[in-house]
Rosetta silent file (secondary structure, phi, psi, omega in degrees, C-alpha in Angstrom):
SEQUENCE: XXXXXXXXXXXXXXXXXXXXXXXXXXXXXXXXXXXXXXXXXXXXXXXXXXXXXXXXXXXXXXXXXXXXXXXXXXXXXXXXXXXXXXXXXXXXXXXXXXXXXXXXXXXXXXXXXXXXXXXXXXXXXXXXXXXXXXXXXXXXXXXXXXXXXXXXXXXXXXXXXXXXXXXXXXXXXXXXXXXXXXXXXXXXXXXXXXXXXXXXXXXXXXXXXXXXXXXXXXXXXXXXXXXXXXXXXXXXXXXXXXXXXXXXXXXXXX
SCORE:     score description
SCORE:     0.000 S_00000001
   1 L     0.000  144.314  175.489 -172.565   54.851  -54.247 S_00000001
   2 E  -106.605  119.008  178.746 -173.057   56.192  -57.745 S_00000001
   3 E  -103.847  136.620  171.038 -170.510   58.799  -58.790 S_00000001
   4 E   -95.676  125.463 -177.833 -170.920   61.048  -61.800 S_00000001
   5 E  -113.992  125.904  179.550 -167.572   61.647  -63.520 S_00000001
   6 E  -128.370  155.017  177.781 -167.081   64.548  -65.922 S_00000001
   7 L  -156.550  160.701  170.341 -164.095   65.976  -67.755 S_00000001
   8 L    52.476   59.582  178.587 -163.105   68.408  -70.509 S_00000001
   9 L   -77.169  -40.521  173.820 -166.044   70.782  -70.298 S_00000001
  10 L    53.231   49.359  173.344 -164.102   73.542  -72.049 S_00000001
  11 L    64.464   20.305 -179.233 -166.458   76.403  -71.348 S_00000001
  12 L   -98.011   89.172 -173.472 -169.431   74.645  -72.946 S_00000001
  13 H   -66.339  -40.604 -178.964 -172.224   75.664  -70.593 S_00000001
  14 H   -61.968  -41.816  179.013 -175.099   74.073  -72.541 S_00000001
  15 H   -66.348  -42.380 -179.278 -173.374   70.678  -72.548 S_00000001
  16 H   -63.423  -44.351  178.773 -172.527   70.903  -68.842 S_00000001
  17 H   -61.320  -41.054 -179.827 -176.099   71.790  -67.871 S_00000001
  18 H   -64.681  -40.550  179.934 -177.461   68.896  -69.925 S_00000001
  19 H   -68.252  -44.797 -179.727 -175.044   66.449  -68.320 S_00000001
  20 H   -62.989  -36.951  177.133 -175.712   67.624  -64.767 S_00000001
  21 H   -64.818  -42.018  179.256 -179.458   67.296  -65.347 S_00000001
  22 H   -66.425  -38.578  177.294 -179.018   63.756  -66.646 S_00000001
  23 H   -58.842  -45.151 -179.126 -176.815   62.869  -63.670 S_00000001
  24 H   -61.978  -43.118  179.157 -179.481   64.012  -61.256 S_00000001
  25 H   -66.945  -27.704 -177.075 -182.121   61.949  -63.034 S_00000001
  26 H   -88.873   -1.186  173.809 -179.762   58.950  -63.054 S_00000001
  27 L    87.891   19.561  177.434 -179.239   59.031  -59.288 S_00000001
  28 L   -64.206  130.495 -177.328 -175.651   60.275  -59.061 S_00000001
  29 L   -95.760  -15.888 -178.038 -174.899   60.999  -55.413 S_00000001
  30 E  -155.787  148.443 -179.360 -171.635   62.841  -55.960 S_00000001
  31 E  -122.313  132.927  173.448 -169.873   64.471  -58.915 S_00000001
  32 E  -118.535  136.183  178.271 -166.144   64.535  -59.630 S_00000001
  33 E  -112.063  126.484 -175.256 -164.624   66.706  -62.348 S_00000001
  34 L   -93.547   18.270  170.830 -161.337   65.578  -63.880 S_00000001
  35 L   106.221  176.480 -174.690 -160.309   68.981  -65.195 S_00000001
  36 L    56.177   52.584  171.540 -160.345   71.266  -68.228 S_00000001
  37 L   -68.062  -33.767 -174.752 -163.419   73.164  -67.131 S_00000001
  38 L  -110.138  178.902  178.998 -162.071   76.108  -69.156 S_00000001
  39 L    95.762  138.596  177.403 -160.377   76.605  -72.515 S_00000001
  40 L    73.399  -43.701 -167.975 -161.778   76.720  -76.068 S_00000001
  41 L   -96.655  168.919 -170.623 -165.323   77.626  -75.050 S_00000001
  42 L   -89.115   -6.745 -174.261 -167.235   80.873  -74.507 S_00000001
  43 L  -128.091   57.387 -176.626 -168.557   80.415  -70.947 S_00000001
  44 H   -65.237  -41.258 -178.283 -165.612   79.587  -68.628 S_00000001
  45 H   -65.147  -46.117 -179.917 -166.875   81.537  -65.622 S_00000001
  46 H   -62.519  -35.978  178.208 -170.363   80.076  -65.683 S_00000001
  47 H   -69.206  -39.427  174.951 -168.916   76.563  -65.968 S_00000001
  48 H   -61.411  -38.383  178.666 -166.641   77.170  -62.969 S_00000001
  49 H   -61.210  -36.450 -179.302 -169.681   78.355  -61.010 S_00000001
  50 H   -76.833  -42.339 -175.110 -171.439   75.054  -61.699 S_00000001
  51 H   -74.765  -12.203  179.066 -168.535   72.653  -61.035 S_00000001
  52 L   -63.511  -16.310  177.520 -167.769   74.219  -57.663 S_00000001
  53 L   -82.804   -4.623 -179.797 -170.586   72.009  -56.363 S_00000001
  54 L   -69.835  155.365  176.460 -168.607   68.899  -57.316 S_00000001
  55 L   -64.954  -30.183  176.254 -167.094   66.701  -54.633 S_00000001
  56 E  -156.886  144.760  174.021 -163.688   67.333  -56.208 S_00000001
  57 E  -126.873  124.364 -177.614 -162.338   69.291  -59.153 S_00000001
  58 E  -100.590  164.157 -178.190 -158.930   68.309  -60.528 S_00000001
  59 L   -85.868  127.822  171.193 -156.453   70.323  -62.545 S_00000001
  60 L  -100.670  175.967 -179.581 -156.383   69.880  -66.298 S_00000001
  61 H   -67.609  -24.590  177.931 -153.777   71.193  -68.677 S_00000001
  62 H   -76.312  -36.276  171.928 -155.975   74.179  -69.553 S_00000001
  63 H   -65.561  -40.740  177.367 -156.273   75.248  -65.916 S_00000001
  64 H   -59.348  -44.010  178.444 -152.519   74.759  -65.600 S_00000001
  65 H   -65.939  -37.271  178.965 -151.984   76.972  -68.665 S_00000001
  66 H   -61.878  -39.767 -176.749 -154.377   79.572  -67.292 S_00000001
  67 H   -83.070  -37.149 -168.427 -152.392   79.802  -64.063 S_00000001
  68 H  -121.622   -1.885  178.634 -148.829   79.335  -65.278 S_00000001
  69 L   112.063  148.810 -173.760 -148.780   80.087  -69.011 S_00000001
  70 L  -113.437   41.930 -174.241 -149.667   78.323  -72.268 S_00000001
  71 L   -59.314  -33.123 -176.408 -146.254   78.217  -73.917 S_00000001
  72 L   -94.577    8.198 -179.965 -146.689   74.686  -75.280 S_00000001
  73 L   -85.986  154.112  173.597 -150.195   75.220  -76.624 S_00000001
  74 L   -70.664  162.547 -173.801 -151.033   75.601  -80.293 S_00000001
  75 H   -55.749  -40.432 -179.716 -151.966   79.161  -81.374 S_00000001
  76 H   -63.889  -46.123 -178.435 -155.747   78.575  -81.262 S_00000001
  77 H   -67.541  -39.689  179.484 -155.631   77.074  -77.779 S_00000001
  78 H   -64.239  -42.228  178.591 -153.213   79.734  -76.505 S_00000001
  79 H   -61.203  -41.640  178.295 -155.433   82.514  -77.833 S_00000001
  80 H   -64.823  -40.697  178.642 -158.444   80.977  -76.084 S_00000001
  81 H   -65.624  -42.645  179.480 -156.532   80.674  -72.802 S_00000001
  82 H   -61.236  -41.343  176.861 -155.336   84.290  -73.006 S_00000001
  83 H   -66.686  -42.315 -179.471 -158.929   85.455  -73.535 S_00000001
  84 H   -59.229  -44.154  179.573 -160.197   83.179  -70.738 S_00000001
  85 H   -60.296  -48.279  179.826 -157.656   84.629  -68.288 S_00000001
  86 H   -63.474  -41.174 -179.344 -158.613   88.203  -69.172 S_00000001
  87 H   -62.549  -45.229 -177.907 -162.326   87.359  -69.054 S_00000001
  88 H   -69.700  -19.398  177.391 -162.105   85.776  -65.594 S_00000001
  89 H   -82.321  -14.300 -175.322 -160.251   88.837  -64.323 S_00000001
  90 H  -124.802  -19.936 -174.143 -163.068   91.184  -65.365 S_00000001
  91 L   -78.562  136.112  175.609 -166.321   89.187  -65.529 S_00000001
  92 L    80.114  179.136  179.055 -168.796   89.445  -62.659 S_00000001
  93 L   -80.200  174.012 -174.896 -168.531   91.223  -59.344 S_00000001
  94 H   -60.755  -39.688  179.903 -165.459   91.098  -57.113 S_00000001
  95 H   -64.590  -42.370  178.729 -166.795   88.255  -54.960 S_00000001
  96 H   -62.783  -46.173 -179.756 -167.588   86.117  -58.011 S_00000001
  97 H   -61.526  -43.773 -178.576 -164.160   86.723  -59.521 S_00000001
  98 H   -64.433  -40.170 -178.881 -162.375   85.891  -56.258 S_00000001
  99 H   -65.059  -42.342  179.902 -164.374   82.696  -55.784 S_00000001
 100 H   -63.161  -44.573 -179.915 -163.588   81.487  -59.304 S_00000001
 101 H   -68.936  -30.373  176.331 -159.865   82.144  -58.941 S_00000001
 102 H   -64.719  -40.329  175.538 -159.858   80.456  -55.529 S_00000001
 103 H   -58.309  -48.594 -176.360 -161.237   77.313  -57.189 S_00000001
 104 H   -63.281  -38.480 -176.425 -158.502   77.446  -59.835 S_00000001
 105 H   -75.303  -15.444 -175.491 -155.677   78.000  -57.330 S_00000001
 106 L  -111.315   17.171  179.482 -156.730   75.037  -55.175 S_00000001
 107 L   -69.443  140.545  177.436 -157.083   72.342  -57.826 S_00000001
 108 E   -99.290  160.307  179.480 -155.489   68.992  -57.013 S_00000001
 109 L   -86.012  -28.867 -176.790 -153.693   66.653  -59.427 S_00000001
 110 E  -137.543  159.148  165.115 -155.230   63.419  -58.119 S_00000001
 111 E  -141.749  153.171  179.640 -158.144   62.115  -56.104 S_00000001
 112 E  -141.542  141.302  176.862 -158.647   58.582  -54.809 S_00000001
 113 E  -136.042   96.698 -176.833 -161.615   56.631  -53.493 S_00000001
 114 L    59.658 -123.818 -177.951 -160.587   53.150  -52.396 S_00000001
 115 L   -81.315    2.418 -174.343 -159.336   51.272  -55.472 S_00000001
 116 E  -104.523  124.389  178.765 -160.332   54.109  -57.809 S_00000001
 117 E  -108.802  139.558 -178.346 -157.807   56.734  -58.875 S_00000001
 118 E  -127.280  130.632  175.055 -158.859   59.932  -60.648 S_00000001
 119 E  -155.582  170.838 -174.758 -156.626   62.310  -62.604 S_00000001
 120 L   -77.480  -51.897 -169.315 -156.860   64.415  -65.739 S_00000001
 121 L  -111.550  -52.357 -174.048 -154.411   62.878  -68.181 S_00000001
 122 L  -165.613  147.430  176.307 -152.396   59.942  -66.844 S_00000001
 123 L   -65.656  -17.293 -179.885 -151.171   58.610  -63.494 S_00000001
 124 L   -85.419  -40.385  177.638 -147.658   59.129  -64.880 S_00000001
 125 L  -136.729   96.716 -166.212 -148.115   62.748  -65.985 S_00000001
 126 L   -59.498  -30.503 -175.872 -151.321   64.084  -64.397 S_00000001
 127 L  -112.329  -15.778 -166.487 -152.018   67.067  -66.670 S_00000001
 128 L  -120.558  -28.567 -170.896 -150.128   66.534  -69.911 S_00000001
 129 L   -75.319  128.578  174.956 -149.663   62.942  -71.067 S_00000001
 130 L   -89.612  126.885  171.793 -151.946   61.717  -73.843 S_00000001
 131 L  -112.378  104.090 -172.196 -152.937   58.054  -73.649 S_00000001
 132 L  -106.013  159.104  177.649 -154.455   57.352  -77.045 S_00000001
 133 H   -51.376  -35.093 -179.827 -155.983   54.201  -78.573 S_00000001
 134 H   -66.132  -16.473 -178.236 -152.836   53.775  -80.703 S_00000001
 135 H   -71.821   -6.936  174.268 -150.788   53.415  -77.497 S_00000001
 136 H   -63.385  -14.819  176.877 -151.921   49.819  -77.158 S_00000001
 137 H   -92.230   -1.257  179.540 -148.953   49.198  -79.474 S_00000001
 138 L  -107.073   85.585 -172.614 -146.549   50.892  -77.051 S_00000001
 139 H   -60.663  -43.663 -176.827 -145.969   48.116  -74.534 S_00000001
 140 H   -63.064  -44.035  179.764 -143.380   49.961  -72.417 S_00000001
 141 H   -62.185  -49.616 -176.344 -145.567   53.054  -72.007 S_00000001
 142 H   -68.594  -35.848  178.453 -148.700   51.125  -71.078 S_00000001
 143 H   -61.728  -42.884  179.662 -146.834   48.772  -68.751 S_00000001
 144 H   -67.969  -41.037  178.782 -145.462   51.714  -66.760 S_00000001
 145 H   -61.866  -45.919 -179.166 -148.838   53.421  -66.628 S_00000001
 146 H   -67.117  -25.748  177.370 -150.593   50.294  -65.361 S_00000001
 147 H   -66.795  -18.248 -178.634 -147.902   49.828  -62.703 S_00000001
 148 L   -98.066    0.985 -176.181 -149.126   53.108  -61.164 S_00000001
 149 L  -101.578  124.052  178.894 -152.809   52.132  -61.077 S_00000001
 150 L   -64.762  -48.630  171.577 -154.213   50.539  -57.879 S_00000001
 151 L  -147.142  -63.401  179.086 -157.144   48.970  -59.753 S_00000001
 152 E  -127.569  129.591  177.136 -159.026   51.408  -61.970 S_00000001
 153 E  -114.297  132.363 -179.930 -157.830   54.851  -63.018 S_00000001
 154 E  -107.632  130.794 -178.005 -160.215   57.368  -64.591 S_00000001
 155 E  -137.400  171.641  172.111 -158.898   60.040  -66.960 S_00000001
 156 L  -129.737 -120.071  168.405 -160.019   62.490  -69.634 S_00000001
 157 L    75.703  -50.381 -177.767 -157.724   64.779  -71.666 S_00000001
 158 L   -83.491  -17.107 -176.991 -157.873   63.061  -75.070 S_00000001
 159 L    69.004   14.853 -179.499 -161.662   63.513  -75.408 S_00000001
 160 L  -117.002  105.526 -175.279 -161.826   59.919  -76.707 S_00000001
 161 L   -74.804  150.043  176.580 -163.821   57.618  -74.390 S_00000001
 162 E   157.287  172.945 -174.246 -162.972   53.975  -73.883 S_00000001
 163 E  -116.979  123.248  173.010 -161.379   51.324  -71.690 S_00000001
 164 E   -97.299  136.722  175.366 -157.721   50.282  -71.780 S_00000001
 165 E  -120.540  159.033 -178.048 -156.755   46.935  -70.260 S_00000001
 166 L   -63.261  -15.789  176.705 -153.281   45.539  -69.447 S_00000001
 167 L   -79.822   13.730  177.677 -153.611   43.009  -72.279 S_00000001
 168 L    63.062   49.531  172.639 -153.090   46.027  -74.569 S_00000001
 169 E  -121.589  152.966  174.105 -156.658   46.365  -75.764 S_00000001
 170 E  -131.659  126.743 -178.115 -158.807   49.487  -76.085 S_00000001
 171 E  -122.524  115.122  176.375 -162.590   49.210  -76.230 S_00000001
 172 L   -72.017  160.554 -178.158 -164.760   52.240  -77.084 S_00000001
 173 H   -55.548  -33.654 -177.946 -168.197   52.524  -75.425 S_00000001
 174 H   -64.543  -18.837  179.802 -169.951   51.470  -78.633 S_00000001
 175 H  -102.555    3.733  174.637 -168.319   48.039  -78.336 S_00000001
 176 L   -93.502  145.871  177.330 -169.246   47.532  -74.684 S_00000001
 177 H   -62.724  121.600 -179.846 -172.474   45.749  -73.770 S_00000001
 178 H    53.056   33.868 -179.491 -175.018   48.513  -73.056 S_00000001
 179 H    54.606   33.148 -174.460 -172.112   50.980  -72.995 S_00000001
 180 E  -123.778  131.531  172.447 -171.100   49.402  -69.688 S_00000001
 181 E  -104.669  118.328  178.436 -167.724   48.194  -68.444 S_00000001
 182 E   -90.162  120.163 -175.634 -168.077   45.665  -65.619 S_00000001
 183 L   -77.660  114.519 -178.740 -165.061   45.883  -63.308 S_00000001
 184 L   -81.362  145.637  179.290 -163.716   42.383  -62.731 S_00000001
 185 L   -56.735  127.543  176.607 -162.165   41.496  -59.333 S_00000001
 186 L    78.542   -3.918 -177.956 -158.430   42.151  -59.399 S_00000001
 187 L   -87.648  133.916  175.221 -158.473   43.484  -62.968 S_00000001
 188 L   -90.439  150.968  177.531 -156.732   46.759  -63.706 S_00000001
 189 E  -154.260  149.613  169.858 -158.145   49.258  -66.173 S_00000001
 190 E  -113.812  115.745 -173.402 -157.553   52.771  -67.444 S_00000001
 191 E  -110.558  115.145  173.007 -160.932   54.321  -68.228 S_00000001
 192 E   -88.760  123.173 -172.253 -161.153   57.450  -70.362 S_00000001
 193 L   -89.623    0.989  178.051 -164.470   59.085  -69.563 S_00000001
 194 L    79.453 -169.609 -174.066 -164.613   61.249  -72.697 S_00000001
 195 L  -121.178  133.806  173.092 -165.484   64.924  -72.959 S_00000001
 196 L   -70.829  -48.748 -166.125 -168.551   66.850  -71.871 S_00000001
 197 L  -103.917   -8.241  178.102 -167.864   69.942  -73.920 S_00000001
 198 L  -154.871   69.125  179.907 -165.784   68.940  -76.934 S_00000001
 199 L   -59.373  147.078  179.686 -166.131   65.261  -77.946 S_00000001
 200 L  -132.267   28.818  179.365 -163.620   64.003  -80.500 S_00000001
 201 L  -112.259   17.140  178.620 -164.867   60.515  -81.277 S_00000001
 202 L    88.402   -2.192  178.440 -167.257   61.517  -84.055 S_00000001
 203 L  -112.021  118.958 -174.165 -170.292   61.782  -81.767 S_00000001
 204 L   -75.326  -12.871 -177.940 -171.323   65.391  -81.106 S_00000001
 205 L   -71.150  149.464  175.682 -173.220   64.531  -77.925 S_00000001
 206 E   -61.848  146.412 -178.106 -171.730   65.280  -74.515 S_00000001
 207 E  -125.516  136.743  172.269 -170.051   62.281  -72.881 S_00000001
 208 E  -154.722  176.603  177.605 -169.664   61.349  -69.208 S_00000001
 209 E  -130.683  154.226  168.222 -169.777   58.241  -67.034 S_00000001
 210 E  -106.602  126.581  177.596 -171.600   56.938  -64.002 S_00000001
 211 E  -107.581  114.291  174.990 -169.425   54.868  -61.679 S_00000001
 212 E   -91.647  112.510 -174.439 -171.288   52.423  -59.446 S_00000001
 213 L   -89.262    9.424  178.320 -168.842   51.651  -56.619 S_00000001
 214 L   -49.862  116.470 -177.120 -170.888   48.749  -55.198 S_00000001
 215 L   -57.359  -27.371 -178.537 -168.169   46.267  -54.086 S_00000001
 216 L   -77.044  -27.353 -177.315 -170.312   43.359  -55.223 S_00000001
 217 L  -155.432   64.030  179.756 -170.784   44.586  -58.790 S_00000001
 218 L   -67.533  143.510 -178.167 -168.788   47.727  -59.604 S_00000001
 219 E  -156.087  159.212  178.856 -169.381   49.066  -63.087 S_00000001
 220 E  -120.174  124.347 -178.970 -168.848   52.031  -65.365 S_00000001
 221 E  -115.857  120.493  176.128 -171.734   53.242  -67.532 S_00000001
 222 E   -81.321  138.159  178.549 -171.081   55.641  -70.410 S_00000001
 223 E  -124.589  135.256  173.506 -173.762   58.232  -71.073 S_00000001
 224 E  -116.671  126.264 -171.056 -174.202   60.354  -74.242 S_00000001
 225 E  -124.069  125.276  177.145 -176.370   63.417  -73.832 S_00000001
 226 L   -73.853  145.701  174.984 -177.756   65.639  -76.577 S_00000001
 227 L  -149.897  177.756 -177.403 -177.538   69.396  -76.116 S_00000001
 228 L   -81.173   84.827 -178.701 -177.807   72.506  -78.303 S_00000001
 229 H   -60.375  -43.208 -175.073 -174.517   72.192  -80.174 S_00000001
 230 H   -63.876  -36.069  179.627 -175.366   74.981  -82.592 S_00000001
 231 H   -63.084  -42.797  178.320 -176.019   77.500  -79.823 S_00000001
 232 H   -68.653  -41.888  178.879 -172.557   76.928  -78.357 S_00000001
 233 H   -59.872  -41.760  179.727 -170.921   76.956  -81.794 S_00000001
 234 H   -68.249  -34.280  177.162 -172.578   80.271  -82.592 S_00000001
 235 H   -66.489  -35.274  174.961 -171.467   81.728  -79.254 S_00000001
 236 H   -64.576  -47.646 -177.938 -167.881   80.793  -80.137 S_00000001
 237 H   -65.444  -25.471  178.708 -168.198   82.407  -83.561 S_00000001
 238 L   -80.678  -10.830 -179.624 -169.630   85.555  -81.986 S_00000001
 239 L   -96.524  113.706 -175.763 -166.544   85.914  -79.779 S_00000001
 240 L   -66.635  -11.931 -179.443 -163.744   87.650  -81.727 S_00000001
 241 L   -93.875   -3.697 -179.103 -161.135   86.107  -79.428 S_00000001
 242 L  -114.655  134.230 -177.103 -162.097   82.493  -80.210 S_00000001
 243 L   -70.403  137.206  179.681 -161.195   80.762  -83.459 S_00000001
 244 H   -60.711  -24.483  177.542 -164.128   79.638  -85.639 S_00000001
 245 H   -57.717  -33.821  179.958 -162.398   76.267  -85.979 S_00000001
 246 H   -66.185  -31.425  175.393 -163.367   75.563  -82.367 S_00000001
 247 H   -71.081  -41.934 -178.450 -167.021   75.933  -83.315 S_00000001
 248 H   -64.689  -34.093  178.147 -166.660   73.628  -86.297 S_00000001
 249 H   -61.214  -38.211  178.144 -165.113   70.934  -84.112 S_00000001
 250 H   -63.747  -40.752 -178.722 -168.266   70.893  -82.001 S_00000001
 251 H   -67.283  -27.773 -177.600 -170.432   70.442  -85.080 S_00000001
 252 H   -98.615  -17.384 -173.837 -168.299   67.525  -86.269 S_00000001
 253 L    66.637   36.103 -177.383 -167.464   65.913  -82.919 S_00000001
 254 L  -132.292    0.000    0.000 -163.787   65.950  -83.901 S_00000001
């Protein structure tokens, strides 16, 4: 089976539509979303409407903040969450609003498919822990994280795609052959699938992965998809409740 894995959409409808179209063309049979559908971006409701068709949608830290409060968020992110909450309470008809909130209230922290574990941030702290490329120098942290992984764990959260291995290496997609990680028998890996709606690796294109679960040759293929970045950036700037900095990040991929 080929699974399409997406994360960190952040209300970026144009990026999400482009990714879903590419998934369909690439033969994805099922889609899993690893969280942060909302936050930062101007179209949270429309993005929730699209991801409800996914096989599973997990809770990210922005959904958690939307439901329970954003006390630990920086001012820009908190302001965006406060607007998102108010927007989802008033946008659309009553049935649409109820359906969107039902999705949010029923998000799970983990999903598993055989040897593959899926969560938003880390198997140790599902919504909040950042596992960054620099953490390859933190042996204790990585050792504990890998002890919780059955074989391969897929995460988002940092918006920085790449593959962590237990030998304390991190490999970005650009350094993988054909942007593909071939899953070796018995090898553990932590795979960050990057961000659909707000990449932070210097590439403005939306990022997602295709997971081929074929037991004989399982593999992870990174995909970068162009979309109308400027249209989303302008929609952010047109919203008085969203900081212009969030638009500039899209233009820079940072």
